[in-house]
C-alpha positions in Angstrom: -15.9 19.9 -111.1 -19.4 19.1 -112.1 -21.7 20.4 -109.4 -25.0 18.8 -108.5 -28.2 20.7 -109.5 -29.6 22.5 -106.6 -33.2 22.6 -107.7 -35.2 19.3 -107.8 -37.3 18.3 -110.7 -40.6 19.5 -109.3 -38.9 22.9 -108.6 -37.5 23.2 -112.1 -40.8 22.3 -113.7 -42.7 24.9 -111.5 -40.2 27.6 -112.3 -40.5 26.9 -116.0 -44.3 27.0 -116.0 -44.2 30.3 -114.0 -41.9 31.9 -116.6 -44.1 30.7 -119.5 -47.2 32.1 -117.7 -45.5 35.4 -117.2 -44.7 35.5 -120.9 -48.4 34.9 -121.7 -47.8 31.6 -123.6 -48.2 28.9 -121.0 -51.5 27.7 -122.4 -50.1 27.3 -126.0 -46.8 25.6 -125.0 -46.3 21.8 -125.1 -45.3 20.2 -121.8 -41.6 20.0 -121.2 -40.3 16.5 -120.6 -37.8 16.1 -117.8 -34.3 15.5 -119.0 -33.2 11.9 -119.3 -30.5 10.3 -117.2 -26.9 10.8 -118.3 -25.4 7.9 -120.1 -21.7 7.4 -119.2 -19.6 4.9 -121.1 -17.2 2.8 -119.0 -14.7 0.3 -120.5 -13.7 -2.6 -118.3 -11.0 -5.2 -118.0 -11.5 -8.0 -115.5 -10.0 -11.3 -114.4 -13.2 -12.3 -112.8 -14.7 -15.6 -113.9 -18.2 -15.8 -115.3 -20.9 -15.8 -112.6 -23.6 -17.5 -114.7 -26.1 -14.7 -113.9 -28.6 -13.9 -116.6 -28.1 -10.2 -116.1 -25.0 -9.2 -118.1 -24.2 -6.5 -115.6 -23.8 -9.1 -112.9 -22.1 -11.6 -115.3 -18.8 -11.7 -113.5 -18.4 -13.3 -110.1 -15.8 -13.6 -107.3 -13.7 -16.4 -108.6 -10.6 -15.7 -110.8 -10.9 -16.3 -114.5 -9.3 -15.4 -117.8 -8.7 -11.7 -118.6 -11.6 -10.3 -120.5 -12.7 -6.9 -121.8 -15.8 -5.0 -122.5 -17.8 -1.8 -122.5 -20.7 -0.7 -120.3 -23.1 2.3 -120.3 -23.9 3.6 -116.8 -27.0 5.6 -116.2 -26.4 8.5 -113.9 -29.3 10.5 -112.5 -29.5 14.1 -113.6 -29.8 15.3 -110.0 -26.7 13.3 -109.0 -24.9 14.7 -106.0 -21.1 14.9 -106.0 -19.6 12.0 -104.0 -22.8 9.9 -104.0 -23.8 6.7 -105.8 -27.6 7.2 -105.6 -29.5 4.1 -104.8 -33.1 3.4 -103.6 -32.2 -0.3 -102.9 -32.6 -1.5 -99.4 -29.5 -0.8 -97.3 -27.7 0.6 -100.3 -27.2 -2.9 -101.8 -26.2 -2.6 -105.4 -28.6 -3.8 -108.1 -28.4 -3.7 -111.8 -32.1 -2.7 -111.9 -32.4 1.0 -111.0 -35.1 3.6 -110.7 -34.9 6.9 -112.5 -33.1 8.5 -109.6 -30.5 5.7 -109.2 -27.2 4.7 -110.8 -27.9 1.8 -113.1 -26.2 -0.2 -115.8 -27.9 0.5 -119.1 -25.9 -2.0 -121.1 -22.8 -4.1 -121.2 -21.0 -5.8 -124.1 -18.0 -8.1 -124.2 -15.2 -7.0 -126.6 -12.1 -8.8 -128.0 -8.9 -7.0 -127.1 -8.5 -5.3 -130.6 -12.1 -4.1 -130.4 -11.5 -2.9 -126.8 -8.6 -0.8 -127.9 -10.4 0.4 -131.0 -13.3 1.4 -128.7 -11.1 3.5 -126.5 -9.5 5.2 -129.5 -13.0 5.9 -130.9 -14.1 7.4 -127.6 -11.1 9.6 -127.6 -11.9 10.9 -131.1 -15.5 11.5 -130.1 -14.6 13.5 -127.1 -11.5 15.1 -128.5 -9.5 13.9 -125.5 -7.3 10.8 -125.8 -6.5 10.5 -122.1 -7.5 7.4 -120.2 -8.3 7.1 -116.5 -7.9 3.6 -115.0 -9.6 2.9 -111.7 -8.8 -0.1 -109.6 -11.3 -0.8 -106.8 -10.6 -2.2 -103.3 -11.9 -5.0 -101.1 -15.6 -5.8 -100.8 -16.6 -4.7 -104.3 -18.7 -6.6 -106.8 -18.3 -6.1 -110.6 -21.4 -4.0 -110.5 -20.0 -1.9 -107.6 -16.9 -1.3 -109.6 -18.7 -0.1 -112.7 -20.8 2.3 -110.7 -17.9 3.7 -108.7 -15.9 4.3 -111.9 -18.8 6.2 -113.4 -19.2 8.3 -110.3 -15.5 9.1 -110.1 -15.3 10.0 -113.8 -18.5 12.2 -113.5 -17.4 14.0 -110.3 -13.8 14.5 -111.6 -15.4 16.0 -114.8 -13.1 13.6 -116.7 -13.2 14.4 -120.4 -11.3 11.4 -121.7 -12.1 7.7 -121.4 -12.8 5.9 -118.1 -11.7 2.3 -117.6 -12.0 0.0 -114.6 -9.9 -3.0 -113.8 -12.1 -5.2 -111.7 -10.3 -8.0 -109.9 -12.3 -10.8 -108.2 -13.2 -9.3 -104.9 -16.0 -11.3 -103.2 -18.0 -8.2 -102.5 -18.6 -9.3 -98.9 -17.5 -7.8 -95.6 -16.4 -11.2 -94.3 -14.4 -12.0 -97.5 -11.2 -10.1 -96.5 -8.7 -13.0 -96.5 -10.1 -14.4 -99.8 -10.0 -10.9 -101.3 -6.4 -10.5 -100.3 -5.4 -13.8 -101.9 -7.3 -12.9 -105.1 -5.8 -9.4 -105.1 -2.3 -10.7 -105.0 -3.1 -13.2 -107.8 -4.5 -10.4 -109.9 -1.2 -8.5 -110.2 -0.1 -10.5 -113.3 -3.4 -10.0 -115.2 -3.3 -6.3 -114.3 0.3 -6.1 -115.6 -0.8 -7.6 -118.9 -3.7 -5.2 -119.2 -1.6 -2.1 -118.3 1.1 -3.2 -120.8 -1.5 -3.5 -123.6 -3.0 -0.1 -122.7 0.4 1.6 -122.6 1.7 0.1 -125.8 -1.3 0.8 -128.0 -0.4 2.7 -131.2 -2.4 5.8 -130.4 -1.6 5.9 -126.7 -2.5 9.2 -125.0 -1.8 9.9 -121.3 -2.8 7.3 -118.8 -3.7 8.2 -115.2 -4.4 5.5 -112.5 -6.5 5.8 -109.3 -6.3 2.8 -107.0 -8.1 2.3 -103.7 -7.3 0.2 -100.7 -6.6 -3.4 -101.7 -6.7 -2.3 -105.3 -3.5 -0.3 -104.6 -1.9 -3.6 -103.5 -2.8 -5.1 -106.8 -1.3 -2.1 -108.6 2.0 -2.0 -106.7 2.6 -5.7 -107.2 1.8 -5.3 -110.9 4.2 -2.4 -111.3 6.9 -4.4 -109.5 7.2 -6.6 -112.5 6.4 -4.0 -115.1 9.2 -4.0 -117.7 8.7 -0.8 -119.8 11.8 1.3 -120.3 9.9 4.6 -120.4 7.4 6.1 -118.0 4.1 4.8 -119.4 1.8 6.5 -116.9 1.3 10.2 -116.1 -0.3 10.2 -112.7 -0.8 7.4 -110.2 -2.9 8.2 -107.1 -3.4 5.7 -104.3 -5.8 6.1 -101.4 -6.3 4.2 -98.1 -3.6 1.7 -99.1 -4.0 -1.7 -97.5 -0.4 -2.8 -97.3 2.2 -2.7 -94.6 4.5 0.3 -94.5 7.6 -1.8 -95.1 6.0 -3.5 -98.1 5.1 -0.1 -99.6 8.5 1.4 -99.0 10.0 -1.6 -100.8 7.7 -1.3 -103.8 7.5 2.5 -104.0 10.6 3.0 -106.2 9.1 0.9 -109.0 5.9 2.8 -108.9 7.8 6.1 -108.9 9.8 4.9 -112.0 6.5 4.1 -113.9 4.8 7.5 -113.6 5.4 11.2 -113.9 4.0 11.7 -110.4 2.8 9.3 -107.7 0.5 10.5 -104.9 -0.4 8.6 -101.7 -3.4 9.7 -99.6 -3.5 8.5 -96.0 -5.9 9.3 -93.1 -5.8 8.9 -89.3 -9.7 8.6 -89.4 -9.7 5.4 -91.6 -11.4 2.9 -89.3 -11.0 -0.2 -91.4 -7.3 0.4 -91.6 -7.2 1.0 -87.9 -8.8 -2.5 -87.3 -6.2 -4.0 -89.6 -3.4 -2.3 -87.7 -4.8 -3.7 -84.4 -4.9 -7.2 -85.8 -1.6 -7.1 -87.6 0.2 -5.1 -85.0 1.5 -2.8 -87.8 -0.2 0.3 -89.3 -1.0 0.0 -93.0 0.5 2.5 -95.4 -2.8 4.3 -95.7 -3.2 4.8 -91.9 -1.7 8.1 -90.9 -1.8 7.5 -87.2 1.8 6.3 -87.3 2.8 9.3 -89.4 2.9 10.0 -93.1 5.3 7.8 -95.1 7.9 10.0 -96.8 9.5 8.3 -99.8 11.5 9.9 -102.6 9.3 10.3 -105.7 6.0 10.0 -103.8 3.8 12.9 -102.7 2.2 12.1 -99.4 -1.1 13.7 -98.5 -2.7 13.7 -95.1 -6.5 13.4 -95.9 -7.6 13.2 -92.2 -9.7 16.3 -92.6 -11.7 14.9 -95.5 -15.5 14.7 -95.1 -17.1 11.4 -96.1 -18.7 8.3 -94.8 -18.6 7.2 -91.1 -15.9 4.6 -91.7 -13.6 7.2 -93.2 -12.3 4.7 -95.8 -13.9 5.9 -99.1 -12.9 9.5 -98.8 -11.2 9.4 -102.2 -14.6 9.2 -103.9 -17.1 10.7 -101.4 -15.2 13.7 -100.1 -15.6 16.9 -102.1 -12.3 18.1 -100.8 -10.4 15.1 -102.0 -12.3 15.0 -105.3 -11.3 18.6 -105.8 -7.7 17.8 -105.1 -7.8 14.8 -107.5 -9.3 17.0 -110.2 -6.4 19.4 -109.9 -3.9 16.6 -109.9 -5.4 14.6 -112.8 -6.8 17.3 -115.0 -4.3 20.1 -114.6 -1.1 18.1 -113.6 -0.6 20.4 -110.7 2.0 19.5 -108.0 0.9 19.7 -104.4 2.4 23.1 -103.7 0.2 24.6 -106.5 -3.1 22.9 -105.5 -5.6 24.9 -103.4 -6.9 23.0 -100.4 -3.4 21.7 -99.3 -0.9 23.1 -97.0 2.7 22.0 -96.6 4.0 20.4 -93.4 7.8 20.0 -92.8 8.9 17.3 -90.5 12.2 15.5 -89.8 12.9 13.5 -92.9 11.0 15.6 -95.4 7.7 17.3 -96.2 4.2 16.2 -96.8 0.9 18.0 -97.5 -2.2 18.2 -95.4 -5.8 18.6 -96.6 -7.2 21.8 -95.2 -10.4 21.3 -93.0 
């Protein structure tokens, strides 16, 4: 995995000047400019409607719209820390405008479907890796949030192929849960169209999917109606799934039939899912307090030991341990019994794996 630089910019500059001085050539050398931020290309598909915002990075809003495609370039700070989306904005509120040490959107461009697919193919030729990673975000995410999170995941997973985000019309607001759920369920059909287009392209390489929280609901509902006779996807990983256990068990066979391997991460420290459990009277599939769900064809991972934010809901992207496990899964296709950081637990009804503390 890509590790963060441990020496800050002032420290690196001072060390360089010291080396030059010791070599007797500091006075004759031109000043060394600090490295520029890393530009990370992200392709996007979205069924968000246009927001009317002048800034193209915020051009998609919270209302459903026609399926559209494009490409963005995300600026990642050179001293990026694994698991972080650096921001100097007040209270961490996302903004397209970013300082040198922030994640920012350098550019966006809308693309017609043929140009979108051609862009993915060109990116694969450029990198020498035709694999595609599709990320589907969860509740309370704006379009801008989704772009930045996809870039952070791709960077921290050291993804060598093409990164794509499917951004459904979440309201990006804490109090927008019910509206988000309605929009999530309505987004299953557009996601199905997009995934079908991606899977059936002429030069299709491997396709891996990572879905978080309510985004996993969108994915499972999309796969329930996916009519592709072969297994179009390689890895599907879902974390903090916001869906009842019974709903998941009913939909799991279709997901297992669509991928070479399906992985479900759950945690007993996921506070938002605990609140949902209290309100609904039923623990969501991503809440491990009621035990891990054991379904044929699905690898269940107890991620309770993951480090991360105080809410314990975004561990898939801000925990080094989970990112390391995802890296082994997505990059090396390793089953759970061959991935370091996991240990097997055998219970009545089957076996699951536990993230080591």
